[in-house]
BAFI-3210 file (N, C-alpha, C; in Angstrom, 3 decimals, decimal comma, padded with zeros to 6 digits):
// residues 299
n [1|2|3|4|5|6|7|8|9|10|11|12|13|14|15|16|17|18|19|20|21|22|23|24|25|26|27|28|29|30|31|32|33|34|35|36|37|38|39|40|41|42|43|44|45|46|47|48|49|50|51|52|53|54|55|56|57|58|59|60|61|62|63|64|65|66|67|68|69|70|71|72|73|74|75|76|77|78|79|80|81|82|83|84|85|86|87|88|89|90|91|92|93|94|95|96|97|98|99|100|101|102|103|104|105|106|107|108|109|110|111|112|113|114|115|116|117|118|119|120|121|122|123|124|125|126|127|128|129|130|131|132|133|134|135|136|137|138|139|140|141|142|143|144|145|146|147|148|149|150|151|152|153|154|155|156|157|158|159|160|161|162|163|164|165|166|167|168|169|170|171|172|173|174|175|176|177|178|179|180|181|182|183|184|185|186|187|188|189|190|191|192|193|194|195|196|197|198|199|200|201|202|203|204|205|206|207|208|209|210|211|212|213|214|215|216|217|218|219|220|221|222|223|224|225|226|227|228|229|230|231|232|233|234|235|236|237|238|239|240|241|242|243|244|245|246|247|248|249|250|251|252|253|254|255|256|257|258|259|260|261|262|263|264|265|266|267|268|269|270|271|272|273|274|275|276|277|278|279|280|281|282|283|284|285|286|287|288|289|290|291|292|293|294|295|296|297|298|299]
n.u [000,842|000,471|002,271|000,519|001,079|002,186|002,900|002,514|000,668|-001,456|-002,112|-002,915|-005,097|-006,866|-007,239|-008,524|-010,824|-012,086|-012,482|-014,257|-016,556|-017,325|-019,105|-021,624|-022,084|-022,255|-024,579|-026,455|-026,297|-027,150|-029,810|-030,845|-030,597|-032,310|-034,785|-035,017|-035,199|-037,634|-039,410|-039,077|-040,020|-042,707|-043,565|-043,207|-045,116|-047,460|-047,243|-047,591|-050,216|-052,342|-052,067|-053,308|-055,496|-058,175|-057,954|-057,103|-059,256|-061,285|-059,894|-059,190|-061,263|-063,697|-063,791|-066,332|-068,601|-069,219|-072,327|-074,648|-075,534|-078,776|-080,753|-083,624|-086,435|-088,822|-091,938|-092,376|-094,871|-096,674|-096,343|-096,805|-095,938|-093,268|-089,965|-087,277|-085,570|-084,377|-086,628|-089,839|-092,794|-095,696|-098,154|-098,033|-095,872|-093,572|-090,050|-088,670|-087,508|-084,461|-084,530|-083,636|-080,675|-080,660|-079,703|-079,609|-078,663|-078,912|-081,400|-083,806|-085,790|-085,336|-085,420|-088,086|-088,859|-087,265|-088,302|-090,858|-090,217|-089,178|-091,430|-093,018|-091,445|-091,541|-094,268|-094,581|-093,144|-094,715|-097,100|-097,821|-099,713|-100,318|-102,585|-104,126|-106,061|-106,754|-106,572|-104,630|-105,278|-105,072|-106,673|-106,748|-105,046|-102,886|-102,253|-099,827|-100,089|-097,907|-095,729|-094,791|-092,900|-093,728|-092,866|-092,841|-092,129|-094,103|-095,566|-097,075|-099,528|-099,269|-101,353|-103,775|-103,728|-103,031|-104,050|-106,527|-109,829|-109,348|-108,378|-105,356|-102,144|-099,096|-095,622|-092,074|-089,108|-085,763|-083,781|-081,152|-081,000|-080,247|-081,296|-084,006|-085,681|-086,033|-087,528|-089,817|-090,836|-091,301|-093,385|-095,455|-095,584|-096,545|-099,024|-100,200|-100,273|-101,980|-104,373|-105,044|-107,069|-108,186|-106,341|-105,546|-108,105|-109,944|-108,137|-104,871|-101,355|-098,487|-095,163|-092,766|-089,800|-087,079|-084,772|-084,559|-082,691|-080,969|-082,737|-084,082|-086,895|-086,475|-084,770|-086,445|-088,460|-087,104|-086,341|-088,826|-089,691|-088,320|-089,844|-092,131|-094,006|-097,215|-100,091|-101,637|-099,775|-097,734|-094,651|-092,810|-090,966|-088,986|-088,400|-086,044|-086,654|-089,452|-090,114|-089,042|-090,795|-093,096|-092,371|-091,922|-094,491|-095,797|-094,620|-092,248|-089,746|-086,225|-082,833|-080,804|-080,978|-080,811|-081,938|-084,651|-088,027|-089,586|-092,302|-095,752|-098,230|-101,669|-104,538|-107,822|-109,006|-111,521|-113,149|-111,757|-109,970|-107,131|-104,219|-101,386|-098,987|-096,802|-094,397|-093,148|-094,707|-096,758|-098,100|-100,820|-101,793|-101,340|-103,071|-105,543|-105,773|-105,837|-108,267|-110,057|-109,658|-110,592|-113,261|-113,569|-112,723|-110,426|-109,807]
n.v [-001,208|002,184|004,881|007,377|009,692|013,037|015,543|014,352|012,486|014,052|015,383|013,246|012,388|014,533|014,391|011,980|012,477|014,343|012,781|010,917|012,445|014,017|012,893|012,903|015,633|016,405|015,057|016,326|018,934|018,433|017,651|020,050|021,623|020,264|020,577|023,344|023,595|022,282|023,956|026,306|025,446|024,980|027,584|028,690|027,315|028,267|030,917|030,713|030,010|031,957|032,040|030,004|028,131|028,602|031,010|032,667|032,722|034,828|036,876|036,140|036,566|035,868|037,770|040,096|040,670|043,764|045,538|045,468|048,171|049,379|050,902|052,970|054,396|057,080|058,783|062,234|063,388|061,311|059,491|056,819|055,448|053,508|052,354|050,149|050,965|053,635|055,906|056,908|058,271|056,343|057,556|060,400|060,992|062,164|062,366|059,804|060,072|059,671|057,858|057,757|055,867|052,469|049,389|045,991|043,674|043,588|042,653|043,825|045,191|047,840|048,284|048,432|050,789|052,600|052,433|053,403|056,010|056,984|056,925|058,747|061,075|061,384|061,793|064,174|065,877|065,774|066,791|069,480|069,974|067,584|066,093|064,211|062,876|059,842|060,722|062,593|065,103|067,906|068,325|070,403|073,412|075,741|078,919|081,277|084,755|086,383|089,218|090,247|090,976|091,949|091,552|094,133|095,592|096,123|096,075|093,373|091,319|087,954|085,915|087,447|089,207|087,685|085,088|084,707|083,741|082,980|081,018|079,391|078,697|077,608|077,841|077,177|078,931|080,144|082,860|082,457|079,869|077,091|074,729|073,137|075,324|077,180|075,414|075,060|077,667|077,973|076,187|077,442|079,732|078,685|077,733|080,194|081,285|079,505|079,630|082,219|085,041|084,021|083,765|085,526|086,206|083,918|082,267|082,434|082,787|082,084|082,636|081,750|082,867|080,900|081,891|084,491|086,384|086,899|087,282|090,015|092,300|093,556|091,768|089,554|090,576|091,041|088,447|087,194|088,505|087,263|085,079|086,139|086,965|087,935|089,912|088,709|086,861|086,541|087,338|086,481|087,714|088,777|089,630|087,441|085,919|086,037|084,877|082,360|081,388|081,225|079,374|077,135|076,653|075,936|073,614|073,663|074,215|074,111|073,047|073,783|075,911|074,743|072,287|072,388|071,338|070,370|071,109|071,923|073,712|073,609|075,354|076,065|078,512|079,489|077,258|075,603|073,621|071,831|070,754|068,943|068,856|067,581|069,778|069,744|068,411|067,670|070,473|070,361|068,591|070,085|072,273|070,964|070,054|072,486|073,547|071,695|072,117|074,697|074,164|072,948|070,359|067,544|065,117]
n.w [000,000|-000,866|000,588|002,029|003,260|003,765|001,249|-001,258|-000,655|000,132|-002,271|-003,857|-002,441|-002,826|-005,577|-005,721|-004,267|-005,848|-008,062|-007,130|-006,337|-008,597|-010,611|-009,188|-008,781|-011,405|-012,152|-010,522|-011,531|-014,123|-013,719|-012,762|-015,033|-016,783|-015,495|-015,706|-018,467|-018,943|-017,567|-019,073|-021,517|-020,900|-020,335|-022,832|-024,320|-023,131|-023,912|-026,615|-026,825|-027,481|-030,209|-031,422|-033,651|-032,981|-031,683|-033,677|-035,322|-035,162|-036,391|-038,970|-041,374|-043,837|-046,837|-047,325|-049,922|-051,598|-051,227|-053,883|-055,828|-056,462|-058,822|-059,091|-060,722|-060,961|-061,647|-061,378|-061,678|-061,443|-058,887|-058,373|-060,530|-061,305|-062,126|-063,020|-064,902|-067,041|-068,701|-070,018|-068,504|-068,727|-068,469|-068,609|-070,157|-069,215|-068,483|-066,516|-063,158|-061,275|-058,338|-054,795|-054,228|-053,373|-051,672|-052,713|-051,589|-048,899|-047,413|-045,391|-042,690|-043,093|-045,792|-046,450|-045,166|-046,537|-049,115|-048,618|-047,878|-050,288|-051,894|-050,535|-050,828|-053,593|-053,934|-052,559|-054,229|-056,502|-055,629|-053,828|-051,842|-050,786|-051,295|-053,546|-056,247|-058,170|-060,773|-060,793|-059,998|-057,892|-054,917|-053,130|-052,822|-051,384|-052,108|-051,560|-050,739|-051,567|-052,052|-055,261|-058,310|-061,594|-065,126|-065,980|-063,846|-062,033|-058,799|-057,325|-055,668|-055,316|-055,124|-054,890|-057,108|-059,361|-059,306|-057,976|-058,497|-061,114|-064,037|-064,465|-065,939|-064,849|-065,105|-064,466|-064,612|-065,561|-066,677|-067,585|-068,235|-070,311|-071,060|-070,311|-069,991|-072,265|-074,079|-072,441|-072,355|-075,063|-075,467|-074,007|-075,575|-077,957|-077,113|-076,506|-079,058|-080,421|-078,970|-078,922|-078,438|-076,157|-074,227|-071,386|-071,069|-070,738|-069,504|-067,929|-068,454|-066,526|-065,672|-063,408|-061,965|-060,925|-060,091|-058,672|-057,850|-059,965|-062,092|-062,950|-063,356|-065,853|-067,202|-067,372|-069,014|-071,399|-071,986|-072,285|-074,548|-076,571|-077,061|-077,920|-076,010|-074,978|-073,984|-071,055|-070,400|-067,793|-066,264|-063,399|-060,672|-057,825|-054,345|-052,906|-050,603|-050,543|-053,013|-052,592|-050,627|-052,160|-054,178|-052,596|-051,574|-053,886|-054,510|-055,946|-055,075|-055,089|-054,439|-056,157|-058,944|-061,445|-061,083|-061,173|-061,813|-064,940|-064,717|-065,119|-063,566|-063,553|-062,868|-061,557|-059,856|-059,000|-059,092|-057,546|-058,525|-059,249|-060,968|-062,286|-064,942|-067,521|-068,571|-071,043|-072,758|-075,701|-077,429|-078,053|-076,128|-073,809|-074,236|-074,337|-071,702|-070,301|-071,212|-070,138|-067,401|-067,192|-067,373|-065,000|-064,804|-064,749|-065,841]
ca.u [000,000|001,286|002,289|-000,293|001,409|002,944|002,293|002,031|-000,565|-002,532|-002,513|-003,615|-006,403|-007,713|-007,616|-009,457|-012,092|-012,740|-012,887|-015,401|-017,745|-017,647|-020,352|-022,797|-022,273|-022,727|-025,975|-027,259|-026,349|-027,984|-031,205|-031,241|-030,746|-033,511|-035,939|-035,095|-035,683|-039,057|-040,136|-039,026|-040,908|-044,083|-043,851|-043,291|-046,406|-048,477|-047,119|-048,086|-051,636|-053,226|-051,864|-053,948|-056,477|-059,381|-057,680|-056,978|-060,499|-061,964|-059,081|-059,259|-062,657|-063,866|-064,135|-067,732|-068,746|-069,930|-073,717|-074,876|-076,450|-079,942|-081,357|-085,039|-086,881|-090,234|-092,469|-092,792|-096,296|-097,423|-095,369|-097,039|-095,235|-091,876|-089,291|-085,861|-084,800|-084,749|-087,706|-090,858|-094,017|-096,735|-099,356|-097,882|-094,751|-092,443|-088,893|-088,625|-086,392|-083,738|-084,835|-082,482|-080,104|-080,743|-078,949|-080,484|-078,085|-079,228|-082,861|-084,161|-086,947|-084,997|-085,782|-089,477|-088,946|-086,678|-089,277|-091,929|-089,703|-089,073|-092,783|-093,471|-090,729|-092,069|-095,608|-094,448|-092,722|-095,813|-098,306|-097,432|-100,726|-100,391|-103,885|-104,379|-106,827|-106,097|-106,382|-103,537|-105,807|-104,864|-107,975|-106,635|-103,716|-102,885|-101,332|-099,548|-100,302|-096,639|-095,516|-093,889|-092,753|-093,904|-091,816|-092,880|-091,727|-095,266|-095,652|-098,331|-099,672|-099,378|-102,684|-104,854|-103,691|-102,753|-104,672|-107,888|-110,956|-108,896|-107,754|-103,966|-101,126|-097,871|-094,376|-090,952|-087,984|-084,815|-083,390|-079,839|-081,127|-080,045|-081,760|-085,452|-086,483|-086,492|-088,661|-091,003|-091,368|-091,791|-094,701|-096,408|-095,733|-097,403|-100,386|-100,670|-100,558|-103,108|-105,609|-105,279|-107,636|-108,638|-105,277|-105,795|-109,540|-110,417|-107,056|-103,663|-100,066|-097,580|-093,828|-092,112|-088,351|-086,494|-083,520|-084,977|-081,546|-080,464|-083,819|-084,773|-088,014|-085,965|-084,272|-087,598|-089,175|-086,298|-086,396|-090,159|-089,825|-087,785|-090,909|-093,281|-094,998|-098,160|-100,993|-102,128|-098,622|-097,014|-093,394|-092,793|-089,750|-089,205|-087,467|-085,751|-087,402|-090,851|-090,182|-088,802|-092,066|-094,020|-091,912|-092,135|-095,930|-096,209|-093,890|-091,223|-088,514|-085,076|-081,587|-080,109|-081,937|-080,731|-082,665|-086,098|-088,782|-090,347|-093,705|-096,711|-099,408|-102,865|-105,531|-109,011|-109,205|-112,938|-113,734|-110,839|-109,466|-105,710|-103,546|-100,040|-098,697|-095,422|-094,284|-092,592|-095,645|-097,215|-098,947|-102,223|-102,112|-101,392|-104,293|-106,699|-105,860|-106,265|-109,698|-110,799|-109,584|-111,510|-114,585|-113,567|-112,382|-109,003|-109,611]
ca.v [000,000|003,382|005,795|008,543|010,837|014,107|016,331|013,456|011,873|015,054|015,584|012,057|012,367|015,542|013,854|010,892|013,080|014,939|011,695|010,240|013,318|014,712|012,404|013,373|017,058|016,480|014,610|017,399|020,025|018,012|017,712|021,455|022,088|019,636|021,254|024,674|023,438|021,947|025,166|027,222|024,901|025,211|028,995|028,909|026,786|029,231|032,126|030,416|029,642|032,854|031,910|028,786|028,332|029,204|032,399|033,418|032,644|036,105|037,777|035,701|036,550|035,923|039,094|040,204|041,412|045,031|045,486|045,931|049,313|049,183|052,182|052,946|055,645|057,360|059,955|063,270|063,660|060,127|058,767|055,369|054,879|053,252|051,471|049,888|051,497|054,959|055,882|057,951|057,867|055,962|058,366|061,792|061,120|062,844|061,527|059,293|060,605|058,712|057,920|057,476|054,539|051,530|048,170|044,820|042,514|043,617|042,650|044,007|046,065|049,167|048,415|048,873|052,189|053,381|052,488|054,304|057,364|057,384|057,196|059,995|062,174|061,556|062,357|065,577|066,611|065,848|067,409|070,211|069,983|066,239|065,489|064,050|061,700|058,976|061,427|063,534|066,410|068,333|068,738|071,665|074,018|077,048|079,808|082,436|086,075|087,097|090,360|089,900|091,963|091,381|091,932|095,590|096,215|096,387|095,294|092,640|090,245|086,820|085,299|088,436|089,844|086,795|083,765|084,712|083,682|082,774|079,758|079,727|077,671|078,155|077,082|077,683|079,134|081,212|083,401|081,981|078,432|076,721|073,350|072,921|076,560|077,624|074,609|075,361|078,943|077,759|075,546|078,504|080,618|078,005|077,768|081,575|081,475|078,674|079,975|083,609|085,997|083,382|084,016|086,815|086,321|082,665|081,742|083,254|082,093|082,684|082,030|082,195|082,661|080,182|082,595|085,895|087,278|087,271|087,651|091,272|092,497|093,883|090,538|088,712|091,158|090,787|087,006|086,905|089,064|086,271|084,103|086,939|086,936|089,040|090,150|087,466|086,030|087,325|086,800|086,849|087,656|089,524|089,376|086,005|085,286|085,917|083,894|081,040|080,972|080,888|078,123|076,057|076,384|075,330|072,361|073,868|074,651|073,244|073,569|074,426|076,332|073,812|071,060|072,591|070,374|070,914|070,916|073,012|073,621|074,188|075,449|076,911|078,929|079,660|075,933|074,876|072,454|071,996|069,556|069,158|068,137|067,653|071,022|069,532|067,596|068,309|071,657|069,950|068,016|071,191|073,046|070,138|070,056|073,824|073,681|070,877|072,781|075,840|073,600|072,341|068,943|067,247|063,815]
ca.w [000,000|-000,959|001,702|001,640|004,111|003,118|000,192|-002,311|-000,169|000,111|-003,671|-004,320|-001,775|-003,459|-006,879|-005,484|-003,830|-007,023|-008,947|-006,539|-006,228|-009,844|-011,253|-008,441|-009,096|-012,784|-012,171|-009,926|-012,501|-015,259|-013,283|-012,706|-016,418|-017,338|-014,889|-016,299|-019,854|-018,881|-017,199|-020,213|-022,554|-020,458|-020,544|-024,281|-024,764|-022,697|-024,720|-027,956|-026,791|-028,223|-031,642|-031,920|-034,719|-032,437|-031,349|-034,917|-036,084|-035,345|-037,194|-040,357|-041,771|-045,285|-047,348|-047,743|-051,165|-051,421|-051,689|-055,245|-055,870|-057,318|-059,176|-059,421|-061,319|-060,718|-062,341|-060,426|-061,847|-061,004|-058,059|-058,352|-061,689|-060,956|-063,067|-062,739|-066,019|-067,531|-069,678|-069,889|-067,821|-069,691|-068,272|-069,027|-071,080|-068,599|-068,203|-065,148|-062,367|-060,445|-056,907|-053,949|-054,484|-052,264|-051,922|-052,768|-050,918|-047,465|-047,277|-043,985|-042,516|-043,563|-047,197|-046,506|-044,789|-047,616|-050,208|-048,205|-047,925|-051,678|-052,373|-049,912|-051,454|-054,941|-053,812|-052,172|-055,410|-057,463|-055,090|-052,628|-050,790|-050,234|-051,509|-054,970|-056,580|-059,135|-062,036|-060,633|-059,612|-056,524|-054,397|-052,400|-052,847|-050,723|-052,820|-050,693|-051,351|-051,381|-052,947|-056,361|-059,369|-062,921|-066,074|-066,155|-062,589|-061,181|-057,566|-057,272|-054,688|-056,231|-055,155|-055,101|-058,423|-060,489|-059,194|-057,426|-059,419|-062,493|-064,460|-064,786|-066,199|-064,252|-065,239|-063,668|-065,538|-065,234|-067,974|-068,039|-068,497|-071,721|-071,269|-070,410|-069,913|-073,588|-074,562|-071,629|-072,834|-076,433|-075,344|-073,643|-076,735|-078,911|-076,537|-076,695|-080,481|-080,827|-078,264|-079,282|-077,487|-074,914|-073,252|-070,749|-070,822|-070,127|-068,659|-067,923|-068,375|-065,531|-065,581|-062,164|-061,974|-059,782|-059,811|-058,572|-057,636|-061,291|-063,005|-062,681|-064,287|-067,183|-067,828|-067,696|-070,152|-072,595|-072,273|-072,790|-075,893|-077,517|-077,334|-078,320|-074,930|-075,103|-072,858|-070,475|-069,997|-066,787|-065,738|-061,981|-059,860|-056,586|-053,256|-052,862|-049,512|-050,950|-054,101|-051,992|-050,004|-053,241|-054,798|-051,636|-051,504|-055,148|-054,703|-056,966|-054,431|-055,337|-053,879|-057,272|-059,973|-062,566|-060,763|-061,126|-062,612|-066,072|-064,351|-065,311|-062,708|-064,175|-061,806|-061,667|-058,471|-058,683|-058,900|-056,660|-059,244|-059,556|-061,439|-062,818|-066,168|-068,006|-069,322|-072,380|-073,534|-076,931|-077,223|-078,098|-074,812|-072,852|-074,468|-073,954|-070,244|-069,869|-071,498|-069,167|-066,096|-067,276|-067,101|-063,665|-064,933|-064,894|-066,460]
c.u [000,857|001,183|001,577|-000,002|002,160|002,152|001,733|000,736|-001,739|-003,047|-003,314|-005,013|-007,374|-008,188|-008,665|-010,835|-012,847|-013,258|-014,158|-016,666|-018,147|-018,910|-021,603|-023,104|-022,825|-024,202|-026,891|-027,434|-027,260|-029,458|-031,711|-031,487|-032,030|-034,767|-036,142|-035,653|-037,173|-039,894|-040,192|-039,978|-042,374|-044,493|-044,022|-044,627|-047,527|-048,448|-047,682|-049,588|-052,536|-053,109|-052,460|-054,986|-057,726|-059,170|-057,603|-058,279|-061,201|-061,208|-059,203|-060,710|-062,750|-064,306|-065,581|-067,807|-069,572|-071,356|-073,850|-075,920|-077,573|-080,581|-082,837|-085,448|-088,384|-090,635|-092,890|-094,279|-097,156|-096,475|-095,597|-096,362|-093,764|-091,280|-087,849|-084,970|-085,262|-085,879|-088,660|-092,086|-095,083|-098,000|-099,214|-096,714|-093,544|-091,297|-088,908|-087,379|-085,761|-084,100|-083,559|-082,014|-080,177|-079,890|-079,867|-079,960|-078,386|-080,722|-083,211|-085,368|-086,652|-085,408|-087,216|-089,599|-088,353|-087,642|-090,407|-091,487|-089,623|-090,441|-093,298|-092,789|-091,276|-093,441|-095,535|-094,026|-093,886|-096,996|-097,995|-098,457|-100,893|-101,715|-104,171|-105,217|-106,128|-105,855|-105,219|-103,995|-105,513|-106,161|-107,912|-105,204|-103,822|-101,819|-101,074|-099,698|-099,058|-096,535|-094,477|-093,790|-093,020|-092,817|-091,786|-092,498|-092,884|-095,239|-097,036|-098,341|-100,072|-100,777|-103,759|-104,908|-103,573|-103,545|-106,158|-108,958|-110,598|-108,482|-106,359|-103,174|-099,794|-096,696|-093,254|-089,718|-086,916|-084,111|-082,033|-079,848|-080,961|-080,562|-083,280|-086,271|-086,905|-087,612|-089,947|-091,666|-091,940|-093,165|-095,766|-096,652|-096,663|-098,855|-100,994|-101,070|-101,828|-104,429|-105,918|-105,887|-108,191|-107,594|-105,464|-107,257|-110,068|-109,372|-105,813|-102,430|-099,169|-096,264|-093,112|-090,623|-087,904|-085,140|-083,804|-083,826|-081,011|-081,554|-084,578|-085,971|-087,547|-085,467|-085,432|-088,349|-088,431|-086,347|-087,755|-090,357|-089,297|-088,856|-092,231|-094,406|-095,893|-098,997|-101,556|-101,035|-097,758|-095,764|-093,199|-091,406|-090,034|-088,132|-087,280|-086,537|-088,859|-091,024|-089,945|-090,062|-093,050|-093,651|-092,159|-093,611|-096,421|-095,463|-092,787|-089,902|-087,401|-083,824|-080,787|-081,113|-081,964|-081,555|-084,181|-086,798|-089,490|-091,844|-094,530|-097,897|-100,566|-103,964|-106,675|-109,382|-110,684|-113,628|-112,855|-110,387|-108,023|-105,127|-102,162|-099,876|-097,240|-095,302|-093,756|-093,466|-096,056|-098,163|-100,423|-102,671|-102,249|-102,691|-105,527|-106,874|-106,349|-107,769|-110,545|-110,804|-110,484|-112,936|-114,691|-113,278|-110,884|-108,748|-109,096]
c.v [001,229|004,187|007,076|009,764|011,870|014,759|015,458|012,828|012,829|015,279|014,410|011,990|013,350|015,042|012,780|011,444|013,657|013,872|011,036|011,115|014,020|014,185|012,859|014,838|017,220|016,096|015,700|018,556|019,677|018,067|019,148|022,007|021,551|020,303|022,635|024,607|023,147|023,176|026,155|026,765|025,144|026,666|029,319|028,436|027,743|030,490|031,929|030,146|030,609|032,723|030,641|029,139|029,023|030,670|033,262|033,517|033,985|037,054|037,433|035,534|036,574|037,312|039,111|041,066|042,667|044,922|046,073|047,051|049,055|050,554|051,992|054,343|055,833|058,609|060,995|063,588|062,536|059,241|057,276|054,673|054,750|052,270|051,288|050,467|052,916|054,839|057,027|057,390|057,514|056,812|059,777|062,012|061,810|061,873|061,092|059,817|059,518|058,923|057,679|056,056|053,702|050,312|046,976|043,651|042,477|043,737|042,719|044,910|047,464|049,371|048,893|050,358|053,082|053,534|053,447|055,760|057,875|057,736|058,509|061,194|062,459|062,209|063,831|066,433|066,818|066,631|068,149|070,164|068,618|065,579|065,420|062,826|060,931|059,658|062,406|064,904|066,696|068,905|070,092|072,165|075,407|077,901|081,038|083,750|086,946|088,237|089,990|091,088|091,277|091,920|093,433|096,327|096,541|095,497|094,670|091,710|088,996|086,226|086,315|088,941|088,866|085,484|083,828|084,760|083,360|081,317|080,104|078,477|078,277|077,248|077,789|077,736|080,008|081,598|082,923|080,484|078,163|075,319|073,301|074,214|077,096|076,752|074,845|076,654|078,792|077,093|076,574|079,435|079,993|077,956|079,147|081,809|080,742|079,161|081,467|084,450|085,359|083,559|085,425|087,051|085,079|082,032|082,608|082,345|082,836|081,910|082,618|081,888|081,917|080,799|084,093|086,870|087,777|087,862|088,887|091,390|092,780|092,631|089,635|089,264|090,891|089,306|086,626|087,409|088,093|085,264|084,814|086,870|088,158|089,205|088,823|086,504|086,894|086,591|087,356|086,679|088,433|089,249|087,869|085,299|085,053|084,871|082,488|080,511|080,485|079,544|076,938|075,671|075,660|074,025|072,466|074,340|073,640|073,897|074,313|074,750|075,349|072,546|071,230|071,693|071,052|070,699|072,149|072,729|074,307|074,188|076,387|077,296|079,017|078,323|075,029|073,550|072,726|070,669|069,946|068,367|068,353|068,858|070,883|068,606|068,354|069,461|071,287|069,349|069,109|071,969|072,262|070,132|071,409|074,001|072,875|071,528|074,014|075,380|072,980|070,860|068,766|065,926|063,985]
c.w [000,000|000,307|001,275|002,480|003,298|001,985|-000,907|-001,904|-000,220|-001,308|-004,186|-003,726|-002,435|-004,822|-006,724|-005,088|-005,011|-007,962|-008,452|-006,633|-007,532|-010,505|-010,517|-008,752|-010,502|-012,890|-011,617|-010,887|-013,676|-014,914|-013,277|-014,110|-017,044|-016,799|-015,509|-017,717|-019,869|-018,558|-018,363|-021,317|-022,187|-020,669|-022,027|-024,829|-024,388|-023,564|-026,112|-028,001|-027,561|-029,735|-032,206|-032,969|-034,205|-032,101|-032,604|-035,690|-036,234|-036,269|-038,666|-040,743|-043,289|-045,715|-047,834|-048,998|-050,914|-051,938|-053,091|-055,241|-056,870|-057,564|-059,471|-059,869|-061,070|-061,497|-061,301|-060,504|-061,274|-060,192|-057,997|-059,525|-061,345|-061,956|-062,642|-063,832|-066,347|-068,551|-069,439|-069,187|-068,861|-069,576|-068,832|-069,984|-070,501|-068,355|-066,743|-064,446|-061,511|-058,988|-056,119|-054,174|-053,234|-052,598|-051,827|-051,965|-049,436|-047,307|-045,805|-043,913|-043,010|-045,009|-047,335|-046,185|-045,870|-048,765|-049,872|-048,277|-049,352|-052,230|-051,823|-050,547|-052,850|-054,893|-053,439|-053,353|-056,360|-056,948|-053,804|-051,521|-050,156|-050,435|-052,995|-055,203|-057,685|-060,468|-061,980|-060,211|-058,155|-055,979|-053,688|-052,484|-052,236|-051,388|-051,955|-051,451|-051,173|-052,396|-054,005|-057,310|-060,701|-063,851|-066,363|-064,881|-061,680|-059,948|-057,473|-056,074|-055,470|-056,272|-055,550|-056,533|-059,595|-060,464|-058,855|-058,516|-060,854|-062,753|-064,962|-065,149|-065,772|-064,572|-064,493|-064,565|-064,892|-066,528|-068,471|-068,338|-070,000|-072,019|-071,406|-070,441|-071,277|-074,166|-073,761|-072,107|-074,241|-076,417|-074,986|-074,837|-077,775|-078,428|-076,749|-078,147|-080,905|-080,206|-078,328|-078,159|-076,222|-073,808|-072,692|-070,488|-070,096|-069,221|-068,843|-067,822|-067,395|-065,543|-064,373|-062,252|-060,715|-059,417|-059,705|-058,358|-058,982|-062,171|-062,527|-063,624|-065,719|-067,920|-068,230|-068,913|-071,452|-072,980|-072,840|-074,210|-076,946|-077,928|-077,668|-077,287|-075,022|-073,851|-072,359|-070,081|-069,075|-066,330|-064,331|-061,376|-058,576|-055,571|-053,093|-051,760|-049,894|-052,049|-053,562|-051,311|-051,061|-053,879|-053,872|-051,573|-052,752|-055,444|-055,732|-056,384|-054,671|-054,757|-054,947|-058,376|-061,143|-062,336|-060,789|-062,146|-063,783|-065,866|-064,710|-064,395|-063,422|-063,122|-062,134|-060,250|-058,106|-058,440|-058,041|-057,282|-059,654|-060,021|-061,957|-064,100|-066,552|-068,929|-070,728|-073,215|-074,797|-076,608|-077,195|-076,770|-073,765|-073,004|-074,049|-072,442|-069,731|-070,083|-070,514|-067,792|-066,080|-066,938|-065,710|-063,691|-065,042|-065,604|-067,894]
res [x|x|x|x|x|x|x|x|x|x|x|x|x|x|x|x|x|x|x|x|x|x|x|x|x|x|x|x|x|x|x|x|x|x|x|x|x|x|x|x|x|x|x|x|x|x|x|x|x|x|x|x|x|x|x|x|x|x|x|x|x|x|x|x|x|x|x|x|x|x|x|x|x|x|x|x|x|x|x|x|x|x|x|x|x|x|x|x|x|x|x|x|x|x|x|x|x|x|x|x|x|x|x|x|x|x|x|x|x|x|x|x|x|x|x|x|x|x|x|x|x|x|x|x|x|x|x|x|x|x|x|x|x|x|x|x|x|x|x|x|x|x|x|x|x|x|x|x|x|x|x|x|x|x|x|x|x|x|x|x|x|x|x|x|x|x|x|x|x|x|x|x|x|x|x|x|x|x|x|x|x|x|x|x|x|x|x|x|x|x|x|x|x|x|x|x|x|x|x|x|x|x|x|x|x|x|x|x|x|x|x|x|x|x|x|x|x|x|x|x|x|x|x|x|x|x|x|x|x|x|x|x|x|x|x|x|x|x|x|x|x|x|x|x|x|x|x|x|x|x|x|x|x|x|x|x|x|x|x|x|x|x|x|x|x|x|x|x|x|x|x|x|x|x|x|x|x|x|x|x|x|x|x|x|x|x|x|x|x|x|x|x|x|x|x|x|x|x|x]
***
């Protein structure tokens, strides 16, 4: 047996101790490392949990297709006439107007309310008093007695001086218009020519400016002269506030002058008969309607 005393013995003993205890230390260290790895893996799994398929499901949504716009058209004279395409009213020949755009892919209770609103808007455009029969006749219309100016600069009260007890045909124009206003005036000019001395006696023609700021009496007189306007044909302008009241009462108020309707109101105040017609219809149709209104009829 080797002598283990002295320095050699001490060195050998230390080497032996390390040799004996190193595997235990290694095992302990390895266990600690394994535990740490397991804990780290568990935390990693928890961190990844929100990225599962179920968690991502609300984020990944199929793209919904945009609702398809559906256009519909109606007649301002006859709001019950509706169409999915452009065209003319089969009753009066007026061009159908585009109604508010709705969507067809979202069928809900809102669609019913939208349709009702469109019908109500169309009816309000066609009839300011809100009361019309199946023939299109307005049973009651309240014409305000606002102060206006005629083409000669005379101050008049619209109802008292131009409507009361008379049969009238009223259209709406403005002198700088280059689209529907000249044809509207041409129709009145032709009616005046065809019916001769009955104009100013049996019935009267009235053209109201929808642009009273621009259309002074002088401008209206010069514009009327282009269509050979004679006695019995009155052009009306005035203070904008007063004209706005008048246009609103007659159902002819618009946000832009260019949007005004080619409507002609024909009324017999003494018999309380009022109706509307398409201002660009044939002259013969216009005259036939005026003659019927003179008699108190509208059919």
